[in-house]
N, C-alpha and C positions, 0 to 999 in steps of 0.2 A: 510424552512429547509436549504436552501443554506446559508442564513444569519447566522444560528446557526453554520454550518460547518466553515464558513469564520471567525466568531468571535473566535471559538475554535482554529482554525489554527493560527490566529494572536496572540492569547494569548500564545500559545505554542512556536511560533517563538520568541516572546519578552522574555518569561521566559527562553528559551534556550540560547538566546543571552546574557543575564545577568549572566547565570550560568556557561558559558564556560570560561576557563582560556585563556588568550592571550599568556602566556608563552609557549614555545615549550618544550616538554618533552625530557629531556636529558638522563634519565635512561630508558633503553629498557627492562623493566620487562614484564612478561606475565600477571600480575594482571591488572584487569580493574578497573578504577575509577568509582564510582557510579555517573554518570552524565546522563543527559537527552540529547539524540541526535535527531536532526530533519533533515530530508532530504526531500526537496520539489522541485517541478518543475512546470512549466507552459509554455504553448506555446502562442504566440500572437493570439489574436482573429481573426478568419477567416473572409472572405468577407461577408458571410451570417450569421455571429454571432456564428460560431462554436467555441467551447472552449474545452480545455483539460488541467486539472490541477490535481495534486496529491501531497500527502505528506506521510511520514512515520515517526512515532515517536517511538524511541527505548530507552529502559531502561535496563541496565544490572542487573539482579537479583542476579547472582553469576558470578564467573569467566568463567563458561562454558554455562550459560543460559541467553538469552535476551528475553524480552517481547516486542512485537511491536504492535502498533496501526497504521492503515493505512486508508487513505481515497482517493477517486478519484472522480472527476466530469468531465463528458463528455457531451457536448451539440452538437447536430448535427441540421440539418435543421428541422427535424420533431420529435426528441425525446431528452429526458434528461436522463442521467444515473448517479446515485449516488451509490458509492460502499464504504463500510466500512469493515474493517477486524481486527481480533485479531490473532496474530501469536506468536509462541514460536520458538526461534532459539537456537539450541543446538550445541555447538562447540565440535566435537569429537576429533579433533586435532587443532593445531593453524591455519592451513590453510583449514580445511574441516568443513563444518557445515551442519546440517539437519534442516529443518523448517517444521512446521505443524501448521494448524490453521483453523479457520472458517471465512467465508466472507458472508456478506449480501449485496444484490444488489437491488436497486429500479430503475425501468425504467418507464417513463411516456411519454405520447404523448403530445407534445406541443400544438397541435391544440385543444385537449379536455383534460383538466387537470384531469378529473374523471377517466380516464383509466390508470392503472398502473399494473406493474408486480413486484412481490417480488420473489427473488431467493436466496436460501441458497447454499453455496458451501463449500466443504472441500478441503483444499489445502495441498499439499505435495511438498517438494522440497529438492534439494541438491545443495550446492555451494562449490566452490573451489577457494581459493585466489592464483593466479599464481605469482603475484608480490605484493608488499605493496600497489600499487595504481591501480591494475587491478584484477578483480575477475569475474568468470563465474558462472551462476546459471541456473539450469534446474528445472522447476516446472510443476506440474500436478494439474488440478482443476476439480473436479467432482461435478456436481449439485446433491444435496441430497434431494430436495423437488420437488413436482409438483406444479407449480404456479396455484393458484386458479383462476386467471383471465388471460386468454390468448387472450385478445382482440386486441393486437397490431399486431398479426400475426408474432410472433417471430419464425424464422425458423432455428436458430442456433443449434449447438450441445450442449449436456449436459456435454461434456468433452472437456478439452482444455489442450494443451501442450505448454509451453513457454520456451524460452531460452533468458536469459538476460546477458548482459555484463555491468560491472560498472567500470569506469575509471575516 
């Protein structure tokens, strides 16, 4: 499963790299070009093999609506977490946007690969661009299913609130 995510991610990075223009935009219009945007991050591997990687693939459907696919991989000492999401981002004004979508999460125990948990989440959020290179976003995530297998002893909350800054 990880190999599939990695191959898809590398394909998207290569496709995005070849599709971007290297020239800077001199005309400051509010219309968006139909381009594929990729945002990815990764932290160095930890001492015990911990890893944290993620990506977001965004495509503008219209001048006010974007579709986003996202993925995240998190490995700790005893578990692996793979998260994939589909979100829609709607720009109400040039600097304000709303986002909503679904997310699927798989968690497995490294010591026994047969144990896993599947979770489905509904995400809501609002973001505001303060400057051209700085934006803030507040999000809320609600679990919408009851995992059929609860063998890992997950003790977390079914609700989460997040605050993100992008610069």
